[in-house]
C-alpha positions in Angstrom: 103.4 9.0 -77.3 100.9 9.0 -74.6 103.2 11.0 -72.3 103.7 13.6 -75.0 99.9 14.0 -75.5 99.4 14.4 -71.8 102.1 17.1 -71.6 100.5 19.0 -74.5 97.1 18.8 -72.9 98.4 20.0 -69.5 100.3 22.9 -71.2 97.2 23.8 -73.2 95.0 23.8 -70.1 97.5 25.9 -68.2 97.6 28.4 -71.0 93.8 28.6 -71.2 93.5 29.2 -67.5 96.2 31.8 -67.6 94.4 33.7 -70.4 91.1 33.7 -68.5 89.4 31.0 -70.5 89.4 28.9 -67.3 86.2 30.8 -66.3 84.4 28.9 -69.0 85.2 25.6 -67.2 84.9 26.9 -63.7 81.7 26.4 -61.6 78.9 28.7 -62.8 78.6 31.9 -61.0 75.4 32.5 -59.1 73.4 35.4 -60.3 72.1 37.9 -57.8 68.3 37.2 -57.7 66.2 40.3 -57.7 62.8 39.7 -56.1 59.7 40.8 -57.9 58.2 44.1 -56.5 55.1 42.1 -55.7 56.9 39.5 -53.8 55.9 38.9 -50.2 59.6 38.4 -49.4 60.0 42.2 -49.7 58.2 42.8 -46.4 61.2 44.4 -44.7 59.6 45.8 -41.5 59.8 43.1 -38.8 57.3 43.7 -36.1 57.0 41.2 -33.3 53.6 40.3 -32.0 52.7 42.1 -28.8 52.5 40.1 -25.6 48.7 40.6 -25.7 48.6 39.0 -29.2 50.6 36.0 -28.0 48.3 35.6 -25.0 45.2 35.8 -27.3 46.6 32.9 -29.3 47.4 30.9 -26.2 43.7 31.4 -25.1 42.5 30.4 -28.6 44.6 27.3 -28.7 43.6 26.3 -25.1 39.9 26.7 -26.0 40.0 25.2 -29.5 42.3 22.2 -28.7 45.8 21.1 -29.5 47.6 21.3 -32.8 47.0 24.9 -33.7 49.9 26.9 -35.1 50.0 30.6 -35.8 52.2 32.6 -38.3 52.3 36.3 -37.8 52.7 38.9 -40.6 56.1 40.5 -40.2 54.8 43.9 -41.2 51.5 44.2 -39.2 52.3 41.6 -36.5 48.8 40.2 -36.9 48.1 36.5 -37.4 48.3 35.7 -41.1 47.6 32.0 -40.8 46.1 29.7 -38.2 46.5 26.0 -39.2 46.7 22.5 -37.8 43.4 22.1 -35.9 39.6 22.4 -35.9 37.5 24.7 -33.8 34.3 23.8 -32.0 31.2 23.7 -34.3 29.5 26.9 -35.3 25.8 26.7 -36.1 24.3 27.8 -39.5 25.8 28.2 -42.9 29.5 28.4 -43.6 29.2 32.2 -44.0 27.5 32.3 -40.6 30.2 30.1 -39.1 32.9 32.4 -40.5 31.2 35.5 -39.1 30.9 33.9 -35.7 34.6 32.9 -35.9 35.6 36.4 -36.7 33.5 37.8 -33.9 34.5 35.3 -31.3 38.2 35.7 -32.0 38.3 39.5 -32.7 40.9 40.0 -30.0 43.3 37.6 -31.8 42.6 38.3 -35.4 42.0 42.0 -35.3 39.7 41.6 -38.3 36.7 44.0 -38.5 33.9 41.8 -40.0 32.0 44.9 -41.2 35.0 45.7 -43.5 34.8 42.3 -45.2 32.7 41.2 -48.2 32.4 37.7 -49.5 34.4 37.5 -52.8 34.7 33.8 -53.4 33.0 30.6 -52.1 34.3 27.3 -53.2 33.7 23.7 -52.0 36.7 21.4 -52.2 37.8 18.3 -50.3 35.0 18.4 -47.8 35.6 22.0 -46.9 33.9 25.3 -47.9 36.6 27.8 -48.6 35.4 31.4 -48.1 37.5 34.4 -49.3 36.5 37.8 -48.1 37.8 41.1 -49.6 38.5 44.0 -47.3 36.8 47.3 -48.1 37.3 50.8 -46.8 34.7 53.5 -47.5 33.1 51.3 -50.2 36.4 50.7 -52.0 38.3 47.4 -52.1 41.7 47.4 -50.4 44.1 45.9 -52.9 45.7 42.5 -51.8 43.8 42.5 -48.5 41.7 39.5 -47.7 40.7 37.0 -45.1 40.1 33.3 -45.9 38.2 30.8 -43.7 37.9 27.1 -44.3 34.8 25.6 -42.8 34.0 21.9 -42.6 30.5 20.4 -43.3 30.0 20.2 -39.6 30.6 23.9 -39.1 34.1 23.6 -37.7 36.8 26.2 -38.9 39.8 24.2 -40.1 42.0 27.1 -41.1 42.4 30.8 -41.6 44.7 33.0 -43.7 44.6 36.7 -44.0 46.3 39.9 -45.2 44.1 42.3 -43.4 45.1 45.9 -43.1 43.7 47.4 -39.9 45.1 50.8 -40.5 44.7 51.6 -44.1 46.1 55.1 -44.8 44.0 55.8 -47.9 42.1 59.0 -48.7 38.8 58.0 -50.4 37.7 61.6 -51.1 38.1 62.5 -54.8 40.7 65.2 -55.4 38.6 66.6 -58.4 35.0 67.0 -59.1 33.0 64.6 -61.3 32.5 67.3 -64.0 36.3 68.0 -64.1 37.0 64.3 -64.5 34.4 64.0 -67.3 36.0 67.0 -69.1 39.5 65.6 -68.7 38.4 62.3 -70.1 36.7 63.9 -73.2 
């Protein structure tokens, strides 16, 4: 009787697979994942850092000590992260240390300190985390920032940024204030 049951099961399974029901038991199909429009993985333009940028990082790492790593933004080819080390001490407050860091490493970072405004200051795990928002003509540049992590001794322990050096934005209003007020009314 066992042999007959096995035959019926095998015949039934063969009929199911033949009729297309085998897909139910097959391995699940992988769905094509569509990334979010806001996803950083959609950065398609791949720019390589210029030799001058690589040389600027080499000088930075040589001056600041071993262990530093850099990650470049694939769209702008600017450093978007510096991690793994600590700089020499900068005097003053964490904000003054960050300003001195930006100024001293202007060639590497390509960040214009006058275009930044402090947006967030947070102390956590012995570091002061400063986040600066980029502005152009008095308007904030969306998703553009620079973060600096400063120790209590005034050493910069890390940097992340999405700085846009060439922001193609027109800040001149297309209509007058009176026309905007009339349209809103």
